[in-house]
C-alpha positions as CSV (number, residue, x, y, z in Angstrom):
1,M,9.4,-21.1,-13.7
2,I,11.8,-18.5,-14.4
3,K,14.4,-18.0,-12.1
4,D,15.4,-14.1,-12.8
5,Q,19.1,-13.6,-12.5
6,T,18.6,-9.7,-11.3
7,Q,18.1,-10.8,-7.7
8,S,21.5,-9.0,-6.3
9,G,20.0,-6.7,-3.4
10,M,20.2,-8.9,-0.4
11,D,22.7,-11.9,0.8
12,K,20.7,-15.1,0.5
13,K,21.3,-18.0,3.4
14,S,20.5,-21.2,2.7
15,P,17.1,-22.0,2.6
16,T,15.6,-24.1,5.3
17,K,12.0,-24.5,3.5
18,R,9.9,-23.5,0.4
19,A,7.1,-20.9,0.4
20,V,5.2,-19.7,-2.2
21,M,3.2,-16.3,-2.4
22,I,0.2,-16.4,-4.7
23,V,-0.4,-12.8,-6.5
24,A,-3.1,-11.5,-9.0
25,R,-1.8,-7.9,-9.7
26,R,1.1,-6.2,-11.2
27,L,4.2,-5.9,-9.1
28,D,5.9,-3.1,-10.8
29,D,5.4,-0.4,-8.3
30,V,7.0,-0.4,-4.7
31,Q,5.9,3.3,-3.8
32,S,2.2,2.6,-3.1
33,G,1.1,1.4,0.5
34,S,0.6,-2.1,-0.7
35,G,4.0,-2.2,-2.6
36,Q,5.8,-1.2,0.6
37,Y,3.5,-3.4,2.5
38,L,4.3,-6.5,0.4
39,L,7.7,-5.6,0.0
40,A,8.3,-5.6,3.8
41,Y,6.6,-9.0,4.0
42,L,9.1,-10.6,1.5
43,V,11.7,-9.1,3.6
44,L,10.5,-10.7,6.6
45,C,10.2,-14.2,4.7
46,R,14.0,-13.6,3.2
47,A,15.3,-12.9,6.8
48,Q,13.8,-16.3,7.8
49,S,15.8,-18.1,5.0
50,L,12.6,-18.7,2.9
51,H,12.9,-20.3,-0.4
52,M,10.2,-17.7,-1.8
53,T,8.5,-18.1,-5.2
54,L,6.1,-15.8,-6.3
55,V,3.6,-17.3,-8.3
56,F,1.3,-14.7,-10.3
57,A,-2.0,-15.7,-11.3
58,P,-1.6,-15.9,-15.3
59,Q,-4.1,-13.4,-16.7
60,R,-5.6,-11.2,-13.7
61,S,-2.3,-10.0,-12.9
62,F,-1.6,-8.1,-16.1
63,G,-4.6,-5.6,-15.2
64,N,-5.7,-4.1,-17.7
65,L,-2.2,-4.1,-19.9
66,A,-0.8,-7.0,-21.8
67,W,2.4,-7.0,-20.7
68,S,4.7,-6.2,-17.0
69,R,7.7,-6.4,-15.2
70,V,8.5,-6.8,-11.5
71,H,9.9,-4.4,-9.8
72,P,13.8,-4.9,-8.7
73,D,13.0,-4.5,-4.9
74,I,10.8,-7.2,-5.1
75,L,13.3,-9.2,-7.5
76,A,15.7,-8.8,-4.6
77,V,14.0,-10.2,-2.0
78,V,12.3,-13.6,-3.9
79,D,13.8,-16.8,-5.5
80,D,12.0,-17.4,-8.1
81,I,9.0,-16.1,-10.4
82,D,6.4,-18.4,-11.9
83,W,4.2,-16.4,-14.4
84,S,2.5,-19.0,-16.8
85,G,1.1,-17.8,-20.2
86,T,4.2,-15.5,-21.0
87,M,7.0,-14.6,-22.6
88,H,10.0,-13.0,-20.6
89,L,11.6,-10.6,-23.2
90,A,14.0,-7.7,-22.0
91,G,12.9,-7.6,-18.4
92,R,9.4,-7.9,-19.1
93,Y,6.5,-10.3,-18.7
94,V,4.1,-10.3,-22.0
95,S,1.2,-12.5,-21.8
96,T,0.4,-15.0,-24.8
97,S,-3.2,-15.4,-23.6
98,P,-5.8,-13.8,-26.1
99,K,-8.0,-13.2,-23.4
100,V,-5.2,-10.7,-21.7
101,W,-4.8,-8.9,-24.9
102,A,-8.6,-8.5,-25.9
103,R,-9.0,-6.9,-22.4
104,F,-6.0,-4.6,-23.4
105,A,-7.8,-3.8,-26.8
106,C,-10.9,-3.3,-24.9
107,R,-9.3,-0.8,-22.6
108,L,-7.7,1.1,-25.6
109,G,-11.2,1.6,-27.4
110,C,-12.7,2.6,-23.8
111,E,-10.4,5.2,-23.3
112,A,-10.4,6.7,-26.8
113,I,-14.3,6.7,-26.3
114,R,-13.8,8.8,-22.7
115,A,-10.8,11.2,-24.4
116,V,-13.7,12.3,-27.0
117,R,-16.1,12.6,-24.5
118,R,-13.9,14.4,-22.0
119,Q,-14.5,12.0,-19.6
120,R,-10.9,12.2,-18.3
121,T,-11.5,11.3,-14.8
122,T,-13.4,8.3,-15.0
123,A,-11.8,5.1,-14.1
124,Y,-11.7,2.3,-16.1
125,P,-13.5,-0.8,-14.2
126,S,-11.4,-2.3,-11.6
127,K,-11.7,-6.0,-10.9
128,L,-9.9,-5.8,-7.1
129,G,-11.3,-7.9,-5.2
130,Q,-13.1,-10.2,-7.5
131,V,-12.3,-14.0,-7.0
132,L,-10.8,-15.8,-9.8
133,G,-12.3,-17.8,-12.5
134,Q,-12.1,-21.6,-12.2
135,A,-9.9,-22.0,-15.0
136,E,-7.2,-19.4,-13.7
137,T,-7.7,-20.8,-10.3
138,A,-6.5,-24.5,-11.6
139,V,-3.8,-23.3,-13.5
140,T,-2.6,-20.9,-10.2
141,V,-3.2,-23.5,-8.5
142,A,-1.2,-26.4,-10.4
143,R,1.7,-23.8,-10.6
144,A,1.8,-23.1,-6.6
145,K,1.7,-27.2,-6.5
146,H,4.7,-27.8,-8.5
147,C,6.9,-25.8,-6.3
148,K,6.3,-28.1,-3.4
149,P,5.7,-25.6,-0.9
150,E,5.7,-26.0,2.8
151,L,4.1,-22.3,3.2
152,V,1.6,-21.1,1.1
153,T,0.6,-17.2,1.6
154,V,-2.0,-15.4,-0.8
155,E,-2.1,-11.8,-1.1
156,Y,-5.7,-10.1,-0.4
157,S,-9.1,-12.1,0.6
158,S,-10.2,-12.6,-3.1
159,L,-7.5,-15.2,-3.4
160,A,-8.0,-16.9,-0.2
161,P,-10.5,-19.8,-1.5
162,L,-6.9,-20.8,-3.2
163,L,-5.8,-22.3,0.2
164,A,-8.1,-24.8,0.3
165,A,-6.1,-26.7,-2.2
166,F,-3.3,-27.0,0.2
167,P,-4.7,-29.3,3.3
168,E,-0.8,-30.2,4.1
169,Q,0.7,-26.7,4.1
170,R,0.7,-23.9,6.3
171,R,-1.8,-21.1,4.9
172,L,-1.8,-17.6,5.6
173,V,-3.9,-14.4,3.9
174,F,-1.9,-11.6,3.5
175,L,-4.5,-8.4,3.6
176,H,-3.6,-4.9,2.5
177,D,-7.2,-4.2,3.0
178,L,-10.2,-5.5,3.9
179,F,-13.2,-5.3,1.1
180,S,-15.9,-4.7,3.2
181,L,-14.6,-2.1,5.6
182,R,-13.2,-0.3,2.3
183,A,-16.8,-0.7,0.6
184,Q,-18.3,0.7,4.0
185,N,-15.8,3.9,4.1
186,F,-16.8,4.6,0.7
187,M,-20.6,4.3,0.8
188,S,-20.3,6.2,4.4
189,Q,-19.0,9.4,2.2
190,G,-21.6,9.0,-0.8
191,L,-19.0,7.2,-3.1
192,V,-19.3,4.0,-5.1
193,P,-16.7,1.6,-4.0
194,D,-13.8,0.8,-6.4
195,H,-13.7,-2.5,-6.1
196,V,-16.3,-5.5,-5.5
197,D,-18.5,-4.8,-2.5
198,L,-19.2,-7.3,0.2
199,S,-20.1,-7.7,3.6
200,L,-17.5,-9.0,6.3
201,R,-19.0,-12.4,6.9
202,D,-18.6,-13.4,3.0
203,E,-15.1,-11.9,3.5
204,A,-14.6,-14.1,6.5
205,R,-15.8,-17.2,4.4
206,R,-13.4,-16.6,2.0
207,C,-10.8,-17.0,4.3
208,D,-12.0,-20.0,6.0
209,A,-9.0,-22.2,5.2
210,A,-6.7,-20.0,6.3
211,Q,-4.5,-20.4,9.4
212,I,-3.1,-17.5,9.8
213,V,-4.4,-13.6,9.0
214,I,-1.8,-11.3,8.4
215,H,-3.5,-7.3,8.7
216,A,-2.3,-4.0,8.0
217,S,-3.9,-2.4,10.7
218,R,-5.4,-3.4,14.3
219,T,-8.6,-1.5,12.9
220,E,-9.0,-4.7,10.8
221,I,-8.2,-7.1,13.2
222,D,-10.9,-6.0,15.7
223,A,-13.4,-6.5,12.8
224,L,-12.6,-9.5,11.2
225,Q,-11.2,-11.8,14.4
226,D,-15.0,-12.6,15.8
227,A,-16.2,-13.4,12.4
228,L,-12.9,-16.1,11.8
229,P,-12.0,-17.3,15.1
230,Q,-10.2,-20.2,13.9
231,A,-7.3,-18.3,12.2
232,E,-4.5,-16.7,14.4
233,H,-4.7,-13.0,13.5
234,I,-1.4,-11.0,13.6
235,W,-1.0,-7.1,13.1
236,M,2.0,-7.3,10.8
237,R,3.5,-3.1,11.7
238,P,4.8,-1.2,8.4
239,K,8.7,-1.3,7.8
240,V,10.3,1.9,8.5
241,P,11.9,2.9,5.6
242,T,15.7,3.8,5.9
243,F,16.4,7.4,4.4
244,T,19.9,8.9,3.6
245,T,21.0,10.8,6.0
246,Q,23.7,12.6,4.1
247,A,21.1,13.9,1.4
248,K,20.9,17.1,0.9
249,R,17.7,18.3,1.8
250,P,15.4,21.7,1.5
251,N,14.9,23.8,4.5
252,D,11.9,25.2,4.1
253,I,9.2,25.7,6.8
254,C,6.2,24.1,5.3
255,A,3.6,21.3,5.4
256,V,3.7,18.2,3.4
257,F,1.4,15.3,2.0
258,I,3.0,12.7,0.1
259,G,0.7,10.0,-1.9
260,S,0.2,7.8,-5.0
261,K,-3.1,8.5,-7.0
262,H,-5.8,6.5,-5.7
263,A,-9.4,6.9,-3.7
264,G,-8.1,7.2,-0.6
265,N,-5.5,10.0,-1.2
266,D,-8.2,11.8,-3.9
267,G,-10.2,12.2,-0.8
268,A,-7.5,13.3,2.1
269,L,-6.0,15.7,-0.4
270,A,-9.5,17.2,-1.1
271,Y,-10.1,17.3,2.8
272,L,-6.7,19.6,3.0
273,R,-7.4,21.9,0.1
274,T,-11.2,22.3,0.9
275,K,-11.5,22.5,4.7
276,V,-7.8,22.7,6.0
277,W,-5.4,24.5,4.5
278,P,-7.9,27.4,3.7
279,L,-7.8,27.9,7.7
280,V,-4.0,27.4,7.8
281,R,-3.4,30.3,5.2
282,Q,-5.8,32.5,7.3
283,R,-3.3,32.3,9.9
284,I,-0.1,32.4,7.8
285,P,-1.1,33.8,4.5
286,L,2.5,33.0,2.7
287,A,2.3,29.3,4.1
288,K,3.1,26.3,1.8
289,L,1.6,23.0,1.3
290,H,4.0,20.8,-1.0
291,I,2.2,17.7,-3.0
292,V,4.9,14.9,-3.5
293,G,4.1,11.9,-5.7
294,T,1.2,11.4,-8.2
295,I,-1.6,12.1,-6.2
296,G,-0.8,16.2,-7.3
297,D,-0.8,15.1,-11.2
298,T,-4.5,16.4,-11.5
299,I,-4.1,19.8,-10.0
300,K,-3.3,22.6,-12.3
301,P,-0.3,24.4,-11.5
302,E,-2.4,27.9,-11.8
303,I,-5.1,26.3,-9.1
304,A,-1.9,25.1,-7.5
305,A,-0.3,28.7,-7.1
306,R,-3.7,30.3,-6.1
307,E,-4.2,27.8,-3.0
308,G,-0.5,28.1,-1.9
309,L,0.7,24.2,-2.8
310,L,4.0,23.5,-4.6
311,L,3.4,20.5,-6.8
312,I,6.4,18.1,-6.6
313,G,5.2,15.3,-8.2
314,A,6.9,11.6,-8.1
315,V,10.2,11.5,-6.6
316,P,13.2,8.8,-6.5
317,D,14.1,9.8,-3.3
318,L,11.9,11.3,-0.8
319,A,14.7,12.6,1.4
320,R,16.2,14.7,-1.0
321,A,12.6,16.1,-1.8
322,V,10.9,16.6,1.1
323,S,12.2,19.8,3.8
324,C,13.7,18.9,6.8
325,N,11.6,21.7,8.4
326,A,8.1,20.2,7.0
327,V,5.0,19.2,9.0
328,G,3.7,15.7,7.6
329,L,0.2,15.6,7.0
330,A,-2.0,12.7,7.3
331,P,-5.9,13.1,6.9
332,M,-7.9,10.0,6.4
333,D,-11.4,9.7,5.4
334,L,-11.6,7.1,2.6
335,G,-10.6,3.1,2.5
336,S,-9.1,0.9,5.1
337,G,-5.7,-0.4,5.5
338,I,-3.0,1.7,7.1
339,P,-1.8,5.2,6.1
340,I,2.1,4.3,5.2
341,K,2.8,7.7,4.9
342,I,2.6,8.3,8.8
343,I,5.8,6.2,9.0
344,D,7.1,7.7,5.9
345,Y,7.0,11.3,7.7
346,L,8.4,9.8,11.2
347,A,11.4,8.0,9.6
348,L,12.1,11.3,7.5
349,G,12.2,13.3,10.9
350,L,8.9,15.2,10.6
351,P,6.3,16.2,13.1
352,V,2.9,14.7,12.0
353,V,-0.5,15.7,12.4
354,A,-3.5,13.3,11.4
355,T,-6.9,12.5,11.5
356,D,-8.1,10.3,14.4
357,K,-9.1,7.6,11.7
358,A,-5.4,7.7,10.4
359,T,-3.8,7.1,13.6
360,R,-6.7,4.0,14.3
361,P,-4.9,1.5,12.7
362,F,-1.8,1.9,14.8
363,G,-3.8,0.8,17.6
364,R,-1.9,2.9,20.6
365,E,1.4,2.7,19.4
366,L,1.7,6.4,18.0
367,D,-0.7,7.7,20.5
368,D,2.1,10.3,22.0
369,I,3.9,10.6,19.1
370,V,1.6,12.2,16.2
371,A,-0.9,15.4,16.8
372,T,-4.4,14.2,16.0
373,A,-7.5,16.2,15.5
374,E,-11.1,15.5,14.8
375,T,-12.3,18.5,13.3
376,P,-10.7,20.9,10.2
377,F,-10.2,23.7,12.6
378,E,-8.6,21.5,15.0
379,F,-6.3,20.1,12.2
380,A,-5.4,23.5,11.1
381,E,-4.5,25.1,14.6
382,K,-1.7,22.3,15.3
383,V,-0.6,22.4,11.5
384,A,-0.1,26.5,12.2
385,Q,1.2,25.8,15.7
386,L,3.9,23.9,14.4
387,L,4.7,26.0,11.4
388,Q,4.9,28.6,13.6
389,N,7.2,27.5,16.3
390,D,10.6,25.8,15.7
391,D,11.1,24.4,19.4
392,L,7.8,22.6,19.0
393,R,8.6,21.4,15.3
394,K,11.9,20.1,16.6
395,A,10.8,18.5,19.9
396,A,8.0,16.4,17.9
397,S,10.2,15.5,15.6
398,K,12.8,14.0,17.7
399,A,9.7,12.1,19.5
400,G,8.6,10.6,16.8
401,Q,12.2,9.4,15.6
402,A,12.8,7.7,19.0
403,A,8.8,6.1,19.2
404,L,9.8,4.2,15.6
405,D,11.9,1.1,17.6
406,R,8.0,0.2,18.6
407,L,7.2,-1.1,15.3
408,S,8.8,-4.5,15.3
409,N,7.7,-7.5,13.8
410,T,9.7,-10.1,15.9
411,Y,6.4,-12.1,16.8
412,L,5.6,-12.5,12.9
413,S,9.2,-13.2,12.0
414,N,9.0,-16.2,14.6
415,I,6.2,-17.5,13.1
416,L,7.3,-17.6,10.0
417,A,10.4,-19.6,11.0
418,E,8.6,-22.5,12.7
């Protein structure tokens, strides 16, 4: 077990009970939706004085590389890191497993072949959703038991079978996504899922040993609770970020789309570029759509200029990059979980236009503050109205910020404290 000494972001209370969270992925990024969601859960655990140890599956957690780091924001809210089969060098965890290094070498070879064949858009195969092998499961469970926890949380249904090894502990599954719903969404668009495809019934069976299932969205509770009635299902509302109000911000009247690079955001941006933004520009020829985050990295600058896009890229502080007069856009065609970008927009004081599917995971919490649209034409009309009407834009912004108080996780906090 490694105690990381860089944890200084929050005052620590005297721990009342020990907890572990088992993960099987890289945690070097908290800008993605899954990163923000995990961080919000760890913050809740810290607020309840849990002594939290992150236990990494020793091989799977590296992905397709052989080294990784844990993001400082995560280190600030956990007490210990347990990543067996590694060396901790200069703030990075380096694998000592020949299997991990062999997988990394294989990836290098595959990427070289793809570069020669100019297959640059082909994604490397993902293990997202796969259960751990027997040997890695045994090591991971042993490391978690060594922490003597009273509460055990696993991330994703792919790790849920490990809970059967903890009959005396409180057992939770932390779901960013239901892989079964995510697969359905992909296939409904004629696409191949970027993860393991399994049925809802099979995913529920994975979670049989869980007492509590924490969901990212109301949609997923509605889908899973009938298939897993013995567990308590809780929606963890997304954490509302705090942005620096004193930050000097641009004031362009524009639309904005923020996101990291993944299939869901790829589909959403394609929807905007091909079906919505051309309609907006018919009404407002000089309108600009700002693309913030790595999602814009694959768009060539000359194409962006022709389409009325401004590529801003990844930024350390959204408040300094996103105009205070922008309109936040949140279409959703693929994926599951919850679109964190809607909360980011509201916290930045922006009015939001979203597809119905994007707001569904919030239940009815945002019904009166986010403008929704069923068709590209309706979406474009609402965006154009907000861009052209200062009073309407300011009123929507004010209403959105006032409504953020609804997103409280008091009930889940009480559960963690029991």
